[in-house]
C-alpha positions as a Markdown table, in Angstrom:
| # | Residue | x | y | z |
|---|---|---|---|---|
| 1 | Met | 2.9 | 85.5 | 99.4 |
| 2 | Ala | 4.1 | 82.2 | 100.9 |
| 3 | Pro | 6.1 | 80.0 | 98.5 |
| 4 | Ile | 4.1 | 77.2 | 96.7 |
| 5 | Pro | 5.2 | 73.7 | 97.9 |
| 6 | Met | 6.2 | 71.7 | 94.8 |
| 7 | Ile | 7.3 | 68.2 | 93.8 |
| 8 | Leu | 9.1 | 67.8 | 90.5 |
| 9 | Asp | 9.1 | 64.4 | 88.6 |
| 10 | Val | 12.1 | 64.4 | 86.3 |
| 11 | Asp | 14.3 | 62.3 | 84.0 |
| 12 | Thr | 17.3 | 64.5 | 84.4 |
| 13 | Gly | 18.9 | 65.2 | 81.2 |
| 14 | Val | 19.9 | 68.8 | 80.5 |
| 15 | Asp | 16.6 | 70.7 | 80.2 |
| 16 | Asp | 15.4 | 68.8 | 83.4 |
| 17 | Ala | 18.6 | 70.0 | 85.1 |
| 18 | Leu | 17.8 | 73.5 | 84.1 |
| 19 | Ala | 14.2 | 73.2 | 85.3 |
| 20 | Ile | 15.4 | 71.9 | 88.7 |
| 21 | Leu | 17.7 | 74.9 | 89.0 |
| 22 | Tyr | 15.0 | 77.3 | 87.9 |
| 23 | Ala | 12.8 | 75.9 | 90.8 |
| 24 | Val | 15.7 | 76.2 | 93.2 |
| 25 | Ala | 16.1 | 79.8 | 92.1 |
| 26 | Ser | 12.5 | 80.9 | 92.2 |
| 27 | Pro | 11.2 | 82.6 | 95.5 |
| 28 | Glu | 7.7 | 81.5 | 94.6 |
| 29 | Ile | 8.6 | 77.8 | 95.0 |
| 30 | Glu | 9.3 | 75.7 | 98.1 |
| 31 | Leu | 10.9 | 72.6 | 96.5 |
| 32 | Leu | 9.9 | 69.7 | 98.7 |
| 33 | Ala | 11.1 | 66.7 | 96.7 |
| 34 | Val | 12.2 | 65.4 | 93.3 |
| 35 | Thr | 11.0 | 62.1 | 92.1 |
| 36 | Cys | 13.0 | 60.4 | 89.3 |
| 37 | Val | 12.0 | 58.4 | 86.3 |
| 38 | Asn | 13.6 | 56.4 | 83.5 |
| 39 | Gly | 13.8 | 58.5 | 80.4 |
| 40 | Asn | 16.5 | 60.6 | 78.9 |
| 41 | Val | 18.9 | 58.3 | 80.9 |
| 42 | Pro | 18.5 | 55.2 | 83.1 |
| 43 | Val | 16.8 | 56.0 | 86.5 |
| 44 | Asp | 20.1 | 55.5 | 88.5 |
| 45 | Met | 21.7 | 58.2 | 86.5 |
| 46 | Val | 18.6 | 60.4 | 86.8 |
| 47 | Val | 18.9 | 60.1 | 90.6 |
| 48 | Arg | 22.7 | 60.8 | 90.6 |
| 49 | Asn | 22.3 | 63.8 | 88.3 |
| 50 | Thr | 19.6 | 65.3 | 90.4 |
| 51 | Leu | 21.6 | 64.8 | 93.7 |
| 52 | Val | 24.7 | 66.5 | 92.1 |
| 53 | Leu | 22.6 | 69.4 | 90.9 |
| 54 | Leu | 21.0 | 70.1 | 94.2 |
| 55 | Glu | 24.3 | 69.8 | 95.9 |
| 56 | Ala | 25.9 | 72.3 | 93.5 |
| 57 | Ala | 23.0 | 74.6 | 94.0 |
| 58 | Gly | 23.3 | 74.5 | 97.8 |
| 59 | Arg | 19.9 | 72.7 | 98.3 |
| 60 | Thr | 20.9 | 69.7 | 100.4 |
| 61 | Gly | 17.5 | 69.3 | 102.1 |
| 62 | Val | 15.4 | 68.3 | 99.1 |
| 63 | Glu | 14.3 | 64.8 | 99.1 |
| 64 | Val | 15.2 | 62.8 | 95.9 |
| 65 | Ala | 13.4 | 59.5 | 95.3 |
| 66 | Ala | 14.0 | 56.8 | 92.6 |
| 67 | Gly | 11.1 | 55.8 | 90.6 |
| 68 | Ala | 10.2 | 53.6 | 87.5 |
| 69 | Glu | 13.1 | 51.9 | 86.0 |
| 70 | Arg | 11.3 | 51.2 | 82.6 |
| 71 | Pro | 8.1 | 52.2 | 80.8 |
| 72 | Leu | 4.9 | 50.4 | 81.4 |
| 73 | Val | 5.0 | 48.5 | 78.1 |
| 74 | Glu | 7.7 | 49.9 | 75.9 |
| 75 | Pro | 11.3 | 48.7 | 76.2 |
| 76 | Glu | 13.8 | 51.1 | 77.8 |
| 77 | Arg | 14.8 | 53.9 | 75.5 |
| 78 | His | 17.2 | 56.9 | 76.2 |
| 79 | Gly | 18.3 | 60.1 | 74.7 |
| 80 | Tyr | 22.0 | 59.9 | 75.0 |
| 81 | Glu | 22.5 | 61.7 | 71.6 |
| 82 | Val | 20.6 | 64.7 | 72.9 |
| 83 | His | 21.7 | 64.8 | 76.5 |
| 84 | Gly | 25.1 | 63.2 | 76.5 |
| 85 | Pro | 26.3 | 59.8 | 77.7 |
| 86 | Glu | 25.3 | 60.5 | 81.3 |
| 87 | Gly | 22.5 | 63.0 | 80.8 |
| 88 | Leu | 24.5 | 66.2 | 81.4 |
| 89 | Gly | 26.3 | 66.8 | 78.2 |
| 90 | His | 30.1 | 67.3 | 78.6 |
| 91 | Ala | 29.8 | 67.8 | 82.4 |
| 92 | Arg | 32.2 | 65.8 | 84.6 |
| 93 | Ile | 29.7 | 64.5 | 87.1 |
| 94 | Pro | 31.1 | 63.9 | 90.6 |
| 95 | Val | 29.9 | 61.3 | 93.1 |
| 96 | Pro | 27.2 | 63.0 | 95.1 |
| 97 | Thr | 27.6 | 63.2 | 98.9 |
| 98 | Leu | 23.9 | 63.3 | 99.2 |
| 99 | Arg | 21.9 | 60.1 | 99.3 |
| 100 | Pro | 18.5 | 59.4 | 97.8 |
| 101 | Ser | 15.4 | 58.8 | 99.9 |
| 102 | Arg | 14.5 | 55.4 | 101.3 |
| 103 | Arg | 11.0 | 56.1 | 99.8 |
| 104 | Gly | 10.3 | 55.1 | 96.3 |
| 105 | Ala | 8.9 | 57.8 | 94.0 |
| 106 | Val | 5.3 | 56.4 | 93.9 |
| 107 | Glu | 5.2 | 56.1 | 97.7 |
| 108 | Leu | 6.5 | 59.7 | 98.0 |
| 109 | Leu | 3.9 | 61.1 | 95.6 |
| 110 | Val | 1.1 | 59.3 | 97.3 |
| 111 | Glu | 2.1 | 60.0 | 100.9 |
| 112 | Glu | 3.0 | 63.6 | 100.3 |
| 113 | Leu | -0.2 | 64.5 | 98.3 |
| 114 | Arg | -2.4 | 62.6 | 100.8 |
| 115 | Ala | -0.9 | 64.4 | 103.7 |
| 116 | Ala | -1.4 | 67.9 | 102.2 |
| 117 | Pro | -4.5 | 67.8 | 99.9 |
| 118 | Gly | -4.8 | 70.9 | 97.8 |
| 119 | Arg | -1.4 | 72.4 | 98.8 |
| 120 | Ile | 1.3 | 70.8 | 96.7 |
| 121 | Ala | 2.0 | 71.7 | 93.0 |
| 122 | Leu | 3.1 | 68.7 | 90.9 |
| 123 | Val | 5.3 | 69.3 | 87.8 |
| 124 | Thr | 6.4 | 66.5 | 85.6 |
| 125 | Thr | 9.3 | 67.0 | 83.1 |
| 126 | Gly | 9.8 | 63.4 | 82.0 |
| 127 | Pro | 7.8 | 60.4 | 81.0 |
| 128 | Leu | 4.6 | 60.0 | 83.0 |
| 129 | Thr | 5.4 | 56.5 | 84.2 |
| 130 | Asn | 5.6 | 57.5 | 88.0 |
| 131 | Leu | 2.5 | 59.4 | 87.8 |
| 132 | Ala | 0.6 | 56.6 | 86.1 |
| 133 | Leu | 1.8 | 54.1 | 88.7 |
| 134 | Ala | 0.8 | 56.6 | 91.5 |
| 135 | Leu | -2.6 | 56.9 | 90.1 |
| 136 | Arg | -2.9 | 53.1 | 90.2 |
| 137 | Ala | -2.1 | 53.3 | 93.9 |
| 138 | Glu | -4.2 | 56.4 | 94.6 |
| 139 | Pro | -6.9 | 56.9 | 91.8 |
| 140 | Gly | -7.8 | 60.3 | 93.3 |
| 141 | Leu | -4.2 | 61.5 | 93.2 |
| 142 | Leu | -4.8 | 64.4 | 90.7 |
| 143 | Thr | -7.6 | 65.8 | 92.9 |
| 144 | Leu | -5.1 | 65.9 | 95.9 |
| 145 | Ala | -2.6 | 68.2 | 94.0 |
| 146 | Arg | -2.9 | 71.9 | 94.1 |
| 147 | Ser | -2.2 | 71.8 | 90.4 |
| 148 | Cys | -0.5 | 69.5 | 87.8 |
| 149 | Thr | 1.7 | 70.8 | 85.0 |
| 150 | Met | 3.3 | 68.5 | 82.5 |
| 151 | Met | 5.9 | 69.1 | 79.9 |
| 152 | Ala | 4.2 | 66.7 | 77.5 |
| 153 | Gly | 2.9 | 66.5 | 74.0 |
| 154 | Ala | 2.9 | 68.3 | 70.6 |
| 155 | Phe | -0.7 | 69.5 | 69.9 |
| 156 | Arg | -0.5 | 71.5 | 66.7 |
| 157 | Gly | 3.0 | 71.1 | 65.5 |
| 158 | Arg | 5.7 | 68.6 | 64.7 |
| 159 | Gly | 7.3 | 66.1 | 67.2 |
| 160 | Asn | 10.8 | 65.7 | 68.3 |
| 161 | Thr | 11.0 | 61.8 | 68.2 |
| 162 | Leu | 8.6 | 60.6 | 65.6 |
| 163 | Pro | 7.3 | 63.3 | 63.3 |
| 164 | Arg | 4.3 | 63.9 | 65.4 |
| 165 | Ser | 5.4 | 62.7 | 68.9 |
| 166 | Glu | 7.1 | 64.5 | 71.7 |
| 167 | Ala | 9.7 | 62.6 | 73.6 |
| 168 | Asn | 8.2 | 62.4 | 77.2 |
| 169 | Val | 5.0 | 60.9 | 75.7 |
| 170 | Trp | 6.8 | 58.7 | 73.2 |
| 171 | Tyr | 9.1 | 57.1 | 75.8 |
| 172 | Asp | 6.0 | 55.8 | 77.6 |
| 173 | Pro | 2.7 | 56.3 | 75.6 |
| 174 | Glu | 0.7 | 53.9 | 77.8 |
| 175 | Ala | 1.6 | 55.9 | 80.9 |
| 176 | Ala | 0.5 | 59.2 | 79.2 |
| 177 | Asp | -2.7 | 57.6 | 78.0 |
| 178 | Glu | -3.5 | 56.4 | 81.6 |
| 179 | Val | -2.8 | 59.9 | 83.1 |
| 180 | Phe | -4.7 | 61.7 | 80.4 |
| 181 | Arg | -7.7 | 59.3 | 80.8 |
| 182 | Ala | -7.7 | 59.9 | 84.6 |
| 183 | Ala | -7.8 | 63.7 | 84.1 |
| 184 | Gly | -10.9 | 63.4 | 82.1 |
| 185 | Ala | -12.8 | 62.9 | 85.4 |
| 186 | Leu | -11.7 | 66.3 | 86.7 |
| 187 | Pro | -13.6 | 69.6 | 86.5 |
| 188 | Glu | -12.4 | 72.1 | 84.0 |
| 189 | Asp | -10.7 | 74.3 | 86.5 |
| 190 | Ala | -8.7 | 71.5 | 87.8 |
| 191 | Leu | -7.4 | 70.1 | 84.4 |
| 192 | Pro | -3.7 | 69.5 | 84.2 |
| 193 | Leu | -1.7 | 72.1 | 82.2 |
| 194 | Ala | 0.2 | 70.5 | 79.3 |
| 195 | Ile | 3.2 | 72.5 | 78.1 |
| 196 | Gly | 4.1 | 71.0 | 74.7 |
| 197 | Leu | 6.4 | 71.6 | 71.9 |
| 198 | Asp | 4.0 | 74.1 | 70.4 |
| 199 | Val | 5.3 | 76.6 | 73.0 |
| 200 | Thr | 8.5 | 75.2 | 74.4 |
| 201 | Glu | 10.2 | 75.5 | 71.0 |
| 202 | Glu | 9.6 | 79.3 | 71.2 |
| 203 | Ala | 11.6 | 79.6 | 74.3 |
| 204 | Leu | 15.4 | 79.5 | 73.8 |
| 205 | Leu | 18.7 | 79.6 | 75.6 |
| 206 | Arg | 21.5 | 81.2 | 73.5 |
| 207 | Pro | 25.3 | 81.2 | 74.1 |
| 208 | Arg | 25.1 | 84.9 | 75.1 |
| 209 | Asp | 22.5 | 83.9 | 77.8 |
| 210 | Leu | 24.7 | 81.1 | 79.0 |
| 211 | Asp | 27.6 | 83.6 | 79.3 |
| 212 | Arg | 25.4 | 86.0 | 81.3 |
| 213 | Ile | 24.2 | 83.2 | 83.6 |
| 214 | Cys | 27.8 | 82.0 | 84.4 |
| 215 | Glu | 29.5 | 85.4 | 84.6 |
| 216 | Pro | 29.3 | 85.9 | 88.5 |
| 217 | Ala | 31.3 | 82.7 | 89.2 |
| 218 | Pro | 32.4 | 81.1 | 85.9 |
| 219 | Asp | 34.7 | 78.6 | 87.7 |
| 220 | Ser | 32.2 | 77.5 | 90.4 |
| 221 | Ala | 31.0 | 73.9 | 90.3 |
| 222 | Leu | 27.4 | 75.1 | 89.4 |
| 223 | Ala | 28.5 | 77.4 | 86.6 |
| 224 | Arg | 30.5 | 74.6 | 85.1 |
| 225 | Leu | 27.8 | 72.2 | 85.3 |
| 226 | Ile | 25.4 | 74.6 | 83.6 |
| 227 | Arg | 27.9 | 75.5 | 80.9 |
| 228 | Asp | 29.1 | 72.0 | 80.1 |
| 229 | Ala | 25.6 | 70.6 | 80.0 |
| 230 | Ser | 24.0 | 73.5 | 78.1 |
| 231 | Glu | 26.8 | 73.7 | 75.4 |
| 232 | Phe | 26.3 | 70.0 | 74.6 |
| 233 | Tyr | 22.6 | 70.6 | 74.2 |
| 234 | Ile | 23.0 | 73.7 | 72.1 |
| 235 | Gly | 25.4 | 71.8 | 69.9 |
| 236 | Phe | 22.8 | 69.0 | 69.3 |
| 237 | Glu | 20.1 | 71.5 | 68.4 |
| 238 | Arg | 22.6 | 73.4 | 66.1 |
| 239 | Ala | 23.3 | 70.1 | 64.2 |
| 240 | Thr | 19.5 | 69.1 | 64.1 |
| 241 | Phe | 18.0 | 72.6 | 63.3 |
| 242 | Arg | 20.6 | 74.1 | 60.9 |
| 243 | Gly | 21.1 | 77.7 | 61.7 |
| 244 | Leu | 19.7 | 77.5 | 65.2 |
| 245 | Asp | 22.5 | 78.6 | 67.7 |
| 246 | Ala | 20.4 | 77.8 | 70.8 |
| 247 | Cys | 18.7 | 75.0 | 72.7 |
| 248 | Phe | 15.0 | 74.9 | 73.7 |
| 249 | Leu | 13.9 | 75.5 | 77.3 |
| 250 | His | 11.3 | 72.7 | 77.3 |
| 251 | Asp | 11.3 | 71.8 | 81.0 |
| 252 | Pro | 12.1 | 75.1 | 82.6 |
| 253 | Leu | 9.0 | 76.5 | 80.9 |
| 254 | Ala | 6.8 | 74.0 | 82.5 |
| 255 | Val | 8.1 | 75.0 | 86.0 |
| 256 | Ala | 7.8 | 78.6 | 85.2 |
| 257 | Ala | 4.1 | 78.3 | 83.9 |
| 258 | Ala | 3.3 | 76.3 | 87.1 |
| 259 | Ile | 4.0 | 79.4 | 89.2 |
| 260 | Asp | 3.0 | 82.1 | 86.7 |
| 261 | Pro | 0.2 | 80.8 | 84.4 |
| 262 | Ser | 0.1 | 84.3 | 82.6 |
| 263 | Leu | 3.2 | 83.2 | 80.7 |
| 264 | Val | 1.1 | 80.9 | 78.4 |
| 265 | Ala | -2.2 | 81.1 | 76.7 |
| 266 | Thr | -4.1 | 77.8 | 76.9 |
| 267 | Glu | -7.1 | 76.0 | 75.3 |
| 268 | Val | -9.1 | 73.3 | 77.0 |
| 269 | Cys | -9.5 | 70.2 | 74.9 |
| 270 | His | -9.7 | 66.5 | 74.7 |
| 271 | Val | -6.4 | 64.7 | 74.0 |
| 272 | Glu | -5.9 | 61.1 | 73.0 |
| 273 | Val | -2.5 | 59.4 | 72.9 |
| 274 | Glu | -2.0 | 57.3 | 69.7 |
| 275 | Leu | -0.9 | 53.9 | 70.8 |
| 276 | Glu | -0.8 | 51.8 | 67.7 |
| 277 | Gly | 0.4 | 53.9 | 64.7 |
| 278 | Arg | 3.6 | 52.8 | 63.0 |
| 279 | His | 4.6 | 56.4 | 62.4 |
| 280 | Thr | 2.5 | 58.1 | 65.0 |
| 281 | Arg | 2.9 | 56.1 | 68.2 |
| 282 | Gly | 3.0 | 58.6 | 71.1 |
| 283 | Glu | 1.2 | 61.3 | 69.1 |
| 284 | Thr | -1.0 | 63.5 | 71.3 |
| 285 | Val | -4.1 | 64.0 | 69.2 |
| 286 | Ala | -5.9 | 67.2 | 70.4 |
| 287 | Asp | -9.5 | 67.9 | 69.6 |
| 288 | Phe | -9.6 | 71.7 | 69.7 |
| 289 | Val | -12.8 | 72.0 | 67.9 |
| 290 | Arg | -14.7 | 69.3 | 69.9 |
| 291 | Leu | -15.7 | 67.2 | 67.0 |
| 292 | Trp | -17.2 | 64.6 | 69.4 |
| 293 | Arg | -19.8 | 67.1 | 70.2 |
| 294 | His | -20.8 | 67.7 | 66.6 |
| 295 | Pro | -24.3 | 66.5 | 65.6 |
| 296 | Leu | -22.7 | 64.2 | 63.1 |
| 297 | Asn | -20.3 | 62.5 | 65.6 |
| 298 | Glu | -22.0 | 59.2 | 65.0 |
| 299 | Met | -21.2 | 59.3 | 61.3 |
| 300 | Tyr | -17.6 | 60.2 | 62.2 |
| 301 | Gly | -17.4 | 57.3 | 64.6 |
| 302 | Leu | -16.4 | 59.6 | 67.5 |
| 303 | Ala | -17.5 | 58.6 | 71.0 |
| 304 | Glu | -18.3 | 61.3 | 73.5 |
| 305 | Ala | -15.2 | 62.3 | 75.4 |
| 306 | Ala | -14.6 | 64.7 | 78.2 |
| 307 | Asp | -12.1 | 67.5 | 78.1 |
| 308 | Asn | -8.9 | 66.3 | 79.8 |
| 309 | Leu | -6.2 | 68.9 | 79.4 |
| 310 | Arg | -5.4 | 72.6 | 79.2 |
| 311 | Ala | -2.9 | 72.7 | 76.3 |
| 312 | Ala | -0.6 | 75.6 | 76.1 |
| 313 | Thr | -0.9 | 77.4 | 72.7 |
| 314 | Glu | 1.1 | 80.6 | 73.0 |
| 315 | Val | 3.9 | 81.8 | 75.2 |
| 316 | Asp | 5.4 | 85.1 | 76.3 |
| 317 | Glu | 8.9 | 83.9 | 75.5 |
| 318 | Arg | 10.7 | 87.1 | 76.1 |
| 319 | Thr | 9.4 | 87.5 | 79.6 |
| 320 | Phe | 10.3 | 84.0 | 80.4 |
| 321 | Glu | 13.7 | 84.0 | 78.9 |
| 322 | Asp | 14.7 | 87.1 | 80.7 |
| 323 | Arg | 13.4 | 85.7 | 83.9 |
| 324 | Phe | 15.2 | 82.3 | 83.4 |
| 325 | Val | 18.5 | 84.0 | 82.8 |
| 326 | Asp | 18.2 | 86.4 | 85.7 |
| 327 | Arg | 17.2 | 83.7 | 88.2 |
| 328 | Leu | 20.0 | 81.2 | 87.1 |
| 329 | Arg | 22.5 | 84.1 | 87.2 |
| 330 | Gly | 21.4 | 84.8 | 90.8 |
| 331 | Leu | 21.7 | 81.2 | 91.7 |
| 332 | Val | 25.3 | 81.0 | 90.2 |
| 333 | Ala | 26.2 | 84.2 | 92.2 |
| 334 | Ala | 24.8 | 82.8 | 95.5 |
| 335 | Asn | 26.9 | 79.6 | 95.1 |
| 336 | Ala | 30.2 | 81.3 | 94.1 |
């Protein structure tokens, strides 16, 4: 089977970095481009980190485009405490020899998807600002993609910024709201797949996994990047979740599910983004029981609303974790 053309939209901190490497290491994927958005670190750092990763992985032909420098409404926020002062943990980040595209992220997304309708899979692992802006430029953008998979939301569990809010949505709630509303116009079989904390916190990278990944060439530039970034991330999770000696594979799972949907079970639902709550801003409120279709919905004050997402509810974490380790190990070996 021919590889699936893919565009990643990222805010390259540690788990985005691992997602990029997973895409590069996956034979099912033809990585066409990576678009960058403000999030874990400022967008100029996101671009630099992405270029450095691709260079270390031997993928110098992937176009990298800078995108939104700030959220639609929110002030800039960043996740330095989670991802390190420059987004890749303890890694010493060299000046890349690769250069970013002359095209901006929105221009790239619109032009590429218009040029190849129904062919390109889109995976977002950062705030949805670039996608929201691209939808303003091309309202039919989601219909032009082969599929759209997002690492976004927390649908039945706790958040990781506010108590009920996931970071990518919390960084730019208005952008997520615009994207989710646009998705409500799609048929059920074309709805975006949302990979949220409900499943990503089941998928772990442990120190022994890191050792196995880096073993073929532990002193290579790629292995050092992976180890130095991941050990910082594991340290953060260890301090945050006492007793957890691992980090979550949030973003790599989104890439993996985009090419192998059997890794996750899903439910179609309507999701609203909370934009006003003091303690709940950025919460992804999922109606799994379709209360708006209830005969008493007028009493509840619920307006009729279309399903707009397929939310992941379960994951085959063992299969994914083994696949992730094997593929990154192979990538390290190939770049020894």
